[in-house]
Backbone as CSV, one residue per row, in Angstrom:
resi,resn,N_x,N_y,N_z,CA_x,CA_y,CA_z,C_x,C_y,C_z
1,MET,13.712,-5.600,12.220,12.258,-5.674,12.263,11.705,-5.689,10.835
2,LYS,10.719,-6.536,10.629,10.086,-6.609,9.321,8.676,-6.033,9.402
3,VAL,8.357,-5.161,8.462,7.018,-4.569,8.395,6.466,-4.839,7.004
4,GLU,5.348,-5.540,6.956,4.682,-5.810,5.688,3.432,-4.939,5.605
5,ILE,3.340,-4.174,4.530,2.237,-3.237,4.368,1.356,-3.715,3.222
6,TYR,0.161,-4.136,3.563,-0.810,-4.567,2.563,-1.613,-3.350,2.143
7,SER,-1.574,-3.047,0.850,-2.257,-1.844,0.393,-2.578,-1.946,-1.090
8,ASP,-3.381,-1.007,-1.554,-3.765,-0.967,-2.963,-3.442,0.417,-3.512
9,VAL,-3.000,0.471,-4.750,-2.689,1.734,-5.400,-3.922,2.618,-5.484
10,ALA,-5.103,2.010,-5.519,-6.356,2.763,-5.641,-6.959,3.128,-4.292
11,CYS,-6.177,3.074,-3.235,-6.678,3.338,-1.882,-6.085,4.646,-1.351
12,PRO,-6.889,5.711,-1.231,-6.346,6.984,-0.743,-5.834,6.907,0.682
13,TRP,-6.474,6.081,1.507,-6.018,5.959,2.891,-4.681,5.216,2.977
14,CYS,-4.376,4.425,1.940,-3.063,3.793,1.882,-1.979,4.837,1.665
15,TYR,-2.299,5.870,0.889,-1.373,6.978,0.667,-1.151,7.732,1.978
16,VAL,-2.240,8.042,2.657,-2.143,8.741,3.945,-1.388,7.884,4.958
17,GLY,-1.739,6.602,5.013,-1.089,5.699,5.959,0.399,5.564,5.698
18,LYS,0.784,5.549,4.438,2.209,5.466,4.087,2.953,6.664,4.634
19,ARG,2.415,7.849,4.437,3.059,9.063,4.932,3.191,9.036,6.461
20,ARG,2.118,8.645,7.133,2.145,8.645,8.602,3.095,7.584,9.138
21,PHE,3.081,6.415,8.523,3.981,5.362,8.979,5.437,5.778,8.792
22,GLU,5.755,6.388,7.677,7.133,6.806,7.430,7.591,7.848,8.436
23,ARG,6.697,8.725,8.840,7.047,9.695,9.882,7.302,8.984,11.207
24,ALA,6.485,7.983,11.510,6.685,7.214,12.743,8.003,6.455,12.702
25,LEU,8.334,5.896,11.548,9.576,5.132,11.414,10.787,6.043,11.601
26,THR,10.689,7.266,11.100,11.771,8.232,11.300,11.930,8.548,12.780
27,ALA,10.812,8.761,13.460,10.862,9.043,14.894,11.361,7.842,15.687
28,PHE,11.061,6.645,15.202,11.492,5.404,15.861,13.018,5.313,15.855
29,GLY,13.628,5.722,14.773,15.080,5.826,14.729,15.836,4.527,14.543
30,ARG,15.147,3.462,14.139,15.823,2.191,13.909,15.485,1.676,12.519
31,GLU,16.363,0.813,12.004,16.145,0.253,10.680,14.981,-0.732,10.697
32,ALA,14.266,-0.791,9.587,13.183,-1.770,9.437,13.157,-2.238,7.990
33,ASP,12.858,-3.515,7.817,12.711,-4.096,6.481,11.250,-3.940,6.087
34,VAL,10.976,-2.943,5.251,9.593,-2.621,4.877,9.293,-3.204,3.497
35,VAL,8.242,-4.013,3.434,7.843,-4.651,2.183,6.388,-4.300,1.906
36,TYR,6.104,-3.898,0.672,4.723,-3.621,0.283,4.123,-4.867,-0.354
37,ARG,3.017,-5.325,0.228,2.328,-6.512,-0.249,1.056,-6.104,-1.003
38,PRO,0.667,-6.893,-1.994,-0.497,-6.527,-2.804,-1.832,-6.853,-2.157
39,PHE,-2.810,-6.031,-2.483,-4.197,-6.270,-2.097,-5.056,-5.455,-3.059
40,GLN,-6.140,-6.032,-3.527,-7.029,-5.299,-4.428,-8.379,-5.052,-3.768
41,LEU,-8.742,-3.791,-3.678,-10.047,-3.447,-3.141,-11.154,-3.956,-4.050
42,ASP,-10.905,-3.925,-5.340,-11.897,-4.386,-6.309,-11.201,-5.191,-7.408
43,PRO,-11.016,-6.500,-7.185,-10.349,-7.331,-8.189,-11.089,-7.362,-9.524
44,ALA,-12.393,-7.053,-9.498,-13.195,-7.091,-10.722,-13.235,-5.740,-11.443
45,ALA,-12.474,-4.771,-10.975,-12.462,-3.460,-11.632,-12.038,-3.632,-13.085
46,PRO,-12.645,-2.884,-14.002,-12.350,-3.054,-15.431,-10.957,-2.590,-15.812
47,LEU,-10.448,-3.110,-16.926,-9.140,-2.712,-17.434,-9.198,-1.350,-18.105
48,THR,-10.382,-0.963,-18.545,-10.565,0.348,-19.164,-10.883,1.386,-18.083
49,PRO,-10.092,2.456,-17.985,-10.308,3.423,-16.901,-11.595,4.217,-17.078
50,ARG,-12.140,4.656,-15.952,-13.304,5.526,-15.947,-13.097,6.537,-14.833
51,PRO,-13.753,7.687,-14.880,-13.559,8.690,-13.830,-13.841,8.108,-12.443
52,LEU,-12.943,8.367,-11.522,-13.106,7.839,-10.173,-14.404,8.331,-9.546
53,SER,-14.759,9.577,-9.766,-15.989,10.126,-9.189,-17.205,9.334,-9.661
54,GLU,-17.208,8.989,-10.933,-18.307,8.208,-11.493,-18.341,6.807,-10.887
55,TYR,-17.172,6.235,-10.748,-17.057,4.894,-10.153,-17.563,4.904,-8.703
56,LEU,-17.131,5.896,-7.926,-17.540,5.976,-6.525,-19.024,6.318,-6.388
57,GLN,-19.534,7.084,-7.340,-20.952,7.427,-7.305,-21.797,6.160,-7.362
58,GLY,-21.362,5.211,-8.159,-22.087,3.951,-8.267,-22.037,3.125,-7.006
59,LYS,-21.002,3.350,-6.175,-20.845,2.579,-4.938,-21.421,3.293,-3.721
60,PHE,-21.242,4.622,-3.671,-21.608,5.360,-2.460,-22.691,6.415,-2.668
61,GLY,-23.119,6.598,-3.900,-24.189,7.551,-4.150,-23.816,8.969,-3.768
62,GLY,-24.732,9.634,-3.073,-24.568,11.039,-2.732,-23.497,11.339,-1.714
63,GLN,-22.836,10.326,-1.181,-21.793,10.552,-0.178,-20.449,10.918,-0.798
64,VAL,-20.340,10.856,-2.125,-19.052,11.052,-2.783,-18.461,12.426,-2.477
65,ASP,-19.266,13.473,-2.512,-18.747,14.819,-2.248,-18.164,14.921,-0.847
66,GLN,-18.843,14.321,0.120,-18.337,14.353,1.500,-17.042,13.564,1.623
67,ILE,-16.981,12.427,0.925,-15.773,11.598,0.953,-14.594,12.381,0.378
68,HIS,-14.828,13.038,-0.762,-13.775,13.813,-1.396,-13.313,14.966,-0.498
69,ALA,-14.253,15.648,0.111,-13.910,16.786,0.961,-13.061,16.340,2.141
70,ARG,-13.439,15.221,2.748,-12.687,14.710,3.884,-11.277,14.305,3.478
71,LEU,-11.159,13.624,2.338,-9.839,13.185,1.881,-8.939,14.371,1.548
72,LYS,-9.503,15.388,0.939,-8.704,16.570,0.606,-8.191,17.246,1.877
73,GLU,-9.034,17.288,2.889,-8.634,17.898,4.161,-7.504,17.112,4.808
74,VAL,-7.669,15.789,4.888,-6.633,14.943,5.478,-5.364,15.001,4.637
75,GLY,-5.532,14.998,3.321,-4.381,15.055,2.434,-3.534,16.292,2.663
76,ARG,-4.179,17.429,2.824,-3.438,18.671,3.068,-2.587,18.555,4.326
77,GLU,-3.120,17.893,5.338,-2.382,17.723,6.590,-1.137,16.864,6.393
78,GLU,-1.181,15.973,5.400,-0.063,15.050,5.159,0.771,15.454,3.951
79,GLY,0.500,16.625,3.391,1.269,17.071,2.244,0.897,16.383,0.943
80,ILE,-0.331,15.874,0.851,-0.815,15.195,-0.350,-1.878,16.075,-1.007
81,ASP,-1.687,16.369,-2.264,-2.638,17.199,-3.005,-3.603,16.276,-3.761
82,PHE,-4.584,15.742,-3.054,-5.544,14.850,-3.687,-6.333,15.606,-4.765
83,ARG,-6.251,15.119,-5.996,-7.030,15.691,-7.100,-7.986,14.608,-7.593
84,LEU,-8.943,14.318,-6.761,-9.823,13.179,-6.988,-10.722,13.375,-8.200
85,GLU,-10.973,14.623,-8.557,-11.812,14.881,-9.719,-11.098,14.477,-11.023
86,GLN,-9.774,14.314,-10.975,-9.012,13.905,-12.150,-8.678,12.417,-12.144
87,ALA,-8.816,11.765,-10.994,-8.387,10.365,-10.854,-9.220,9.424,-11.719
88,GLN,-8.572,8.368,-12.181,-9.221,7.380,-13.024,-9.230,6.015,-12.329
89,ALA,-10.411,5.461,-12.153,-10.540,4.134,-11.554,-10.220,3.083,-12.607
90,VAL,-9.374,2.123,-12.225,-8.988,1.063,-13.161,-8.449,-0.115,-12.360
91,ASN,-8.405,-1.271,-12.969,-7.876,-2.460,-12.299,-6.395,-2.248,-11.954
92,THR,-6.018,-2.624,-10.747,-4.661,-2.340,-10.274,-3.728,-3.552,-10.279
93,LEU,-4.145,-4.659,-10.866,-3.295,-5.853,-10.860,-1.949,-5.590,-11.526
94,ALA,-1.956,-4.905,-12.654,-0.698,-4.634,-13.357,0.242,-3.786,-12.498
95,ALA,-0.306,-2.815,-11.782,0.518,-1.986,-10.901,1.138,-2.825,-9.796
96,HIS,0.373,-3.769,-9.263,0.909,-4.653,-8.222,2.000,-5.560,-8.788
97,ARG,1.835,-5.986,-10.017,2.867,-6.802,-10.651,4.157,-6.000,-10.792
98,LEU,4.032,-4.736,-11.160,5.214,-3.891,-11.276,5.897,-3.714,-9.922
99,LEU,5.112,-3.572,-8.873,5.678,-3.483,-7.520,6.403,-4.771,-7.146
100,HIS,5.874,-5.898,-7.598,6.532,-7.188,-7.363,7.876,-7.233,-8.084
101,LEU,7.903,-6.738,-9.318,9.157,-6.651,-10.061,10.165,-5.784,-9.319
102,ALA,9.722,-4.643,-8.833,10.619,-3.728,-8.122,11.228,-4.405,-6.904
103,ARG,10.413,-5.110,-6.150,10.891,-5.762,-4.934,11.866,-6.891,-5.229
104,THR,11.524,-7.728,-6.191,12.329,-8.928,-6.437,13.608,-8.650,-7.222
105,GLU,13.603,-7.609,-8.059,14.778,-7.349,-8.893,15.566,-6.114,-8.483
106,HIS,14.968,-5.248,-7.656,15.656,-4.007,-7.293,15.694,-3.749,-5.790
107,GLY,14.869,-4.420,-5.020,14.931,-4.268,-3.579,13.880,-3.348,-2.981
108,ALA,13.863,-3.321,-1.660,12.816,-2.630,-0.915,12.814,-1.126,-1.139
109,GLU,13.983,-0.525,-1.242,14.044,0.934,-1.399,13.400,1.380,-2.707
110,VAL,13.709,0.669,-3.790,13.119,1.008,-5.082,11.624,0.729,-5.063
111,GLN,11.227,-0.372,-4.411,9.805,-0.672,-4.330,9.051,0.436,-3.600
112,ALA,9.632,0.952,-2.519,8.987,2.028,-1.762,8.851,3.292,-2.611
113,ARG,9.884,3.608,-3.387,9.814,4.781,-4.264,8.758,4.582,-5.343
114,LEU,8.696,3.364,-5.886,7.690,3.074,-6.903,6.287,3.177,-6.324
115,LYS,6.099,2.668,-5.103,4.788,2.750,-4.458,4.346,4.204,-4.329
116,ALA,5.253,5.057,-3.885,4.926,6.476,-3.736,4.592,7.095,-5.090
117,ALA,5.356,6.727,-6.116,5.132,7.286,-7.446,3.796,6.836,-8.027
118,LEU,3.424,5.593,-7.784,2.149,5.080,-8.280,0.971,5.759,-7.582
119,LEU,1.066,5.912,-6.279,0.000,6.579,-5.529,-0.152,8.027,-5.990
120,ASP,0.977,8.680,-6.205,0.933,10.069,-6.648,0.334,10.159,-8.055
121,ALA,0.731,9.228,-8.929,0.206,9.245,-10.294,-1.297,9.037,-10.304
122,TYR,-1.774,8.142,-9.450,-3.204,7.833,-9.409,-4.001,8.986,-8.817
123,PHE,-3.553,9.505,-7.674,-4.387,10.442,-6.924,-4.114,11.914,-7.200
124,THR,-2.989,12.247,-7.800,-2.732,13.652,-8.097,-2.461,13.902,-9.577
125,GLY,-2.115,12.851,-10.317,-1.769,13.035,-11.718,-2.815,12.591,-12.713
126,GLY,-3.878,11.949,-12.235,-4.929,11.485,-13.127,-4.465,10.429,-14.112
127,ALA,-3.439,9.661,-13.748,-2.862,8.685,-14.667,-3.658,7.387,-14.702
128,ASP,-3.594,6.716,-15.835,-4.178,5.385,-15.988,-3.126,4.381,-15.558
129,VAL,-3.191,3.945,-14.301,-2.158,3.056,-13.772,-2.386,1.600,-14.173
130,GLY,-3.285,1.387,-15.113,-3.447,0.054,-15.677,-2.788,-0.070,-17.035
131,ALA,-2.333,1.060,-17.607,-1.747,1.080,-18.944,-0.261,0.752,-18.881
132,THR,0.173,-0.145,-19.748,1.570,-0.577,-19.754,2.533,0.590,-19.943
133,GLU,2.273,1.465,-20.910,3.178,2.575,-21.171,3.246,3.545,-19.994
134,THR,2.107,3.777,-19.350,2.092,4.643,-18.168,2.935,4.037,-17.061
135,LEU,2.737,2.750,-16.810,3.484,2.071,-15.754,4.971,2.029,-16.064
136,ALA,5.311,1.803,-17.326,6.726,1.756,-17.713,7.391,3.110,-17.486
137,GLY,6.664,4.180,-17.775,7.196,5.516,-17.539,7.433,5.787,-16.061
138,ILE,6.501,5.355,-15.230,6.647,5.528,-13.783,7.811,4.684,-13.279
139,ALA,7.941,3.471,-13.791,9.052,2.595,-13.409,10.389,3.249,-13.729
140,GLU,10.466,3.871,-14.907,11.709,4.519,-15.324,12.070,5.662,-14.379
141,GLN,11.074,6.343,-13.860,11.318,7.456,-12.940,12.050,7.010,-11.674
142,VAL,11.850,5.756,-11.262,12.465,5.280,-10.015,13.663,4.376,-10.272
143,GLY,14.129,4.335,-11.515,15.351,3.600,-11.801,15.196,2.214,-12.377
144,ILE,13.988,1.839,-12.774,13.752,0.542,-13.395,13.766,0.735,-14.913
145,SER,14.412,-0.160,-15.620,14.479,-0.069,-17.063,13.084,-0.084,-17.682
146,ARG,12.797,0.904,-18.528,11.510,0.948,-19.216,11.306,-0.320,-20.043
147,GLU,12.352,-0.752,-20.733,12.239,-1.932,-21.580,11.914,-3.169,-20.757
148,ARG,12.575,-3.287,-19.602,12.301,-4.437,-18.732,10.876,-4.374,-18.200
149,ALA,10.418,-3.203,-17.830,9.063,-3.056,-17.302,8.024,-3.438,-18.353
150,VAL,8.227,-2.971,-19.588,7.283,-3.293,-20.660,7.260,-4.791,-20.916
151,ALA,8.434,-5.408,-21.025,8.511,-6.844,-21.297,7.854,-7.640,-20.174
152,TYR,8.080,-7.210,-18.955,7.531,-7.888,-17.777,6.005,-7.829,-17.793
153,LEU,5.477,-6.652,-18.041,4.025,-6.471,-18.003,3.333,-7.148,-19.176
154,VAL,3.895,-6.987,-20.367,3.285,-7.585,-21.558,3.362,-9.104,-21.500
155,GLY,4.452,-9.614,-20.936,4.639,-11.060,-20.881,3.867,-11.773,-19.787
156,GLY,3.232,-11.013,-18.904,2.431,-11.644,-17.850,3.215,-12.092,-16.643
157,GLU,4.503,-11.745,-16.591,5.313,-12.150,-15.445,4.745,-11.573,-14.144
158,GLY,4.890,-12.333,-13.085,4.475,-11.877,-11.766,2.994,-12.013,-11.465
159,THR,2.203,-12.375,-12.470,0.750,-12.458,-12.257,0.393,-13.521,-11.227
160,ALA,0.919,-14.722,-11.408,0.602,-15.809,-10.483,1.095,-15.493,-9.080
161,GLU,2.295,-14.910,-8.994,2.866,-14.610,-7.687,2.048,-13.555,-6.944
162,VAL,1.622,-12.529,-7.660,0.836,-11.467,-7.021,-0.521,-11.994,-6.571
163,ARG,-1.163,-12.769,-7.408,-2.452,-13.337,-7.022,-2.312,-14.267,-5.820
164,ALA,-1.207,-15.002,-5.761,-0.973,-15.886,-4.616,-0.785,-15.068,-3.340
165,GLU,-0.091,-13.925,-3.441,0.106,-13.072,-2.270,-1.209,-12.456,-1.805
166,ILE,-2.056,-12.098,-2.744,-3.367,-11.553,-2.375,-4.201,-12.613,-1.672
167,ASP,-4.156,-13.834,-2.182,-4.867,-14.939,-1.532,-4.310,-15.182,-0.138
168,GLN,-2.991,-15.104,-0.006,-2.364,-15.288,1.299,-2.813,-14.203,2.274
169,ALA,-2.912,-12.982,1.776,-3.353,-11.870,2.623,-4.741,-12.144,3.181
170,ARG,-5.634,-12.570,2.311,-6.988,-12.886,2.774,-6.958,-14.071,3.738
171,GLY,-6.041,-14.993,3.489,-5.940,-16.173,4.345,-5.507,-15.859,5.768
172,ILE,-4.722,-14.791,5.958,-4.285,-14.426,7.305,-5.212,-13.392,7.932
173,GLY,-6.302,-13.054,7.214,-7.309,-12.188,7.811,-7.304,-10.753,7.366
174,VAL,-6.497,-10.406,6.367,-6.523,-9.031,5.859,-7.811,-8.837,5.072
175,GLN,-8.627,-7.894,5.513,-9.913,-7.637,4.870,-10.048,-6.215,4.361
176,ALA,-9.177,-5.349,4.826,-9.219,-3.948,4.415,-7.799,-3.411,4.412
177,VAL,-7.608,-2.340,3.686,-6.273,-1.747,3.609,-6.342,-0.250,3.905
178,PRO,-5.211,0.290,4.411,-3.939,-0.392,4.610,-3.941,-1.245,5.878
179,THR,-3.192,-2.335,5.836,-2.946,-3.164,7.003,-1.445,-3.330,7.153
180,PHE,-0.944,-3.032,8.328,0.487,-3.089,8.621,0.746,-4.270,9.547
181,VAL,1.628,-5.160,9.150,1.944,-6.344,9.950,3.401,-6.250,10.392
182,PHE,3.611,-6.282,11.701,4.939,-6.106,12.280,5.484,-7.449,12.747
183,ASN,6.619,-7.844,12.182,7.284,-9.097,12.543,6.366,-10.313,12.434
184,GLY,5.393,-10.250,11.547,4.498,-11.383,11.356,3.597,-11.661,12.534
185,ARG,3.530,-10.734,13.509,2.781,-11.005,14.740,1.730,-9.958,15.067
186,TYR,2.027,-8.706,14.821,1.130,-7.632,15.231,0.585,-6.907,14.012
187,ALA,-0.710,-6.741,13.969,-1.341,-6.092,12.816,-2.075,-4.824,13.241
188,VAL,-1.902,-3.789,12.450,-2.608,-2.526,12.659,-3.305,-2.182,11.356
189,GLN,-4.582,-1.922,11.440,-5.366,-1.626,10.241,-5.709,-0.145,10.187
190,GLY,-5.604,0.418,9.014,-6.010,1.796,8.799,-4.861,2.784,8.846
191,ALA,-5.136,3.998,8.399,-4.147,5.079,8.410,-4.122,5.701,9.802
192,GLN,-3.511,4.989,10.728,-3.497,5.394,12.128,-2.645,6.637,12.348
193,PRO,-2.850,7.335,13.456,-1.981,8.475,13.781,-0.526,8.030,13.918
194,VAL,0.375,8.960,13.719,1.801,8.663,13.839,2.111,8.053,15.208
195,SER,1.480,8.575,16.241,1.743,8.090,17.602,1.394,6.620,17.763
196,THR,0.335,6.172,17.100,-0.049,4.766,17.182,0.982,3.887,16.492
197,PHE,1.403,4.281,15.296,2.433,3.511,14.596,3.711,3.447,15.423
198,LEU,4.075,4.549,16.039,5.288,4.576,16.847,5.174,3.640,18.041
199,GLN,4.020,3.614,18.686,3.810,2.715,19.822,3.960,1.252,19.407
200,VAL,3.409,0.903,18.249,3.476,-0.485,17.799,4.901,-0.850,17.393
201,LEU,5.606,0.067,16.765,7.010,-0.182,16.443,7.807,-0.460,17.716
202,GLU,7.574,0.331,18.733,8.280,0.139,19.998,7.875,-1.164,20.664
203,GLN,6.592,-1.511,20.584,6.111,-2.771,21.159,6.742,-3.960,20.443
204,ALA,6.768,-3.893,19.123,7.354,-4.994,18.351,8.842,-5.115,18.623
205,ALA,9.517,-3.990,18.775,10.950,-4.014,19.077,11.201,-4.606,20.451
206,ALA,10.355,-4.240,21.418,10.510,-4.773,22.766,10.301,-6.280,22.795
207,ALA,9.410,-6.770,21.964,9.137,-8.203,21.913,10.303,-8.983,21.338
208,GLU,11.195,-8.290,20.630,12.372,-8.954,20.079,13.463,-9.131,21.123
209,GLU,13.364,-8.366,22.223,14.383,-8.442,23.263,14.257,-9.742,24.047
210,PRO,15.374,-10.295,24.511,15.337,-11.556,25.267,14.402,-11.524,26.461
211,ALA,14.331,-10.371,27.143,13.490,-10.284,28.339,12.023,-10.409,28.004
212,ALA,11.668,-10.118,26.769,10.261,-10.152,26.392,9.942,-11.350,25.522
213,ALA,10.898,-12.244,25.364,10.740,-13.350,24.428,9.574,-14.253,24.760
214,GLU,9.271,-14.390,26.056,8.202,-15.308,26.438,6.835,-14.648,26.437
215,GLU,6.805,-13.334,26.258,5.529,-12.642,26.252,4.868,-12.792,24.897
216,ASP,3.576,-12.971,24.905,2.841,-13.111,23.651,1.471,-12.461,23.772
217,PRO,1.431,-11.133,23.904,0.146,-10.464,24.066,-0.715,-10.649,22.831
218,SER,-1.982,-10.954,23.030,-2.871,-11.168,21.887,-3.392,-9.863,21.326
219,CYS,-3.454,-8.840,22.181,-3.961,-7.563,21.677,-3.596,-6.447,22.652
220,ALA,-2.849,-5.462,22.160,-2.476,-4.347,23.033,-2.114,-3.143,22.189
221,ASP,-2.389,-1.969,22.735,-2.037,-0.717,22.079,-2.522,-0.635,20.640
222,GLY,-3.695,-1.203,20.364,-4.249,-1.109,19.032,-3.673,-2.086,18.038
223,ALA,-2.808,-3.011,18.487,-2.214,-3.994,17.584,-2.578,-5.386,18.054
224,CYS,-3.134,-6.207,17.174,-3.582,-7.540,17.547,-2.750,-8.608,16.853
225,ALA,-2.435,-9.651,17.595,-1.602,-10.718,17.037,-2.347,-11.480,15.966
226,ILE,-1.633,-11.865,14.925,-2.165,-12.716,13.889,-1.167,-13.838,13.662
227,PRO,-1.575,-14.936,13.019,-0.649,-16.041,12.805,0.565,-15.612,12.005
228,GLU,1.730,-16.183,12.354,2.936,-15.902,11.597,2.823,-16.476,10.204
229,HIS,3.495,-15.821,9.267,3.458,-16.292,7.893,4.775,-15.937,7.226
230,GLY,5.032,-16.532,6.089,6.290,-16.328,5.398,6.288,-15.104,4.527
């Protein structure tokens, strides 16, 4: 089974969704090819970091305190220590490029570890995930050569590929993150409960069986079919 997860490093619900999905996958008890795909909530975000609270204040006004309180509560339930008052808003394209490097040169397992490390650095470590040296240090933590990471980021490698994947995501209807696509057919949006992810995993697995080969439900159990893609 292939699961493509469209998410952004600057998305707290992507962090929550990752934790919940991984718990569901453990309960599912079967192997899955999990790939993290890029998506930017704000492609125009500046390269120079600014306090996340200040950034969100400009977008949501007086609702920021309520948003932070809710995220901290949910985070505690998932074992995430959201330190939003320390977080820095910055453009995430470079982080997505690094994730592309991890996937193409080191494989899905390293990419998943890097994704977790980037989310943790952004939301609990107050790191500038747009800075080359910061990203290279995080890459080194998960087994990627610091020198290779620096050369890759400084040289602009992966930029065209990541932008093409983001365009593809929008082309298949991804409008918000996290979005989980199962076998190129079923999509679930948002940090759903573990039980929902488990139901969709089981549904997608059942659809792979010969007895279910002719079935093509357009929408069931919170998962809606979308066009297949590469």
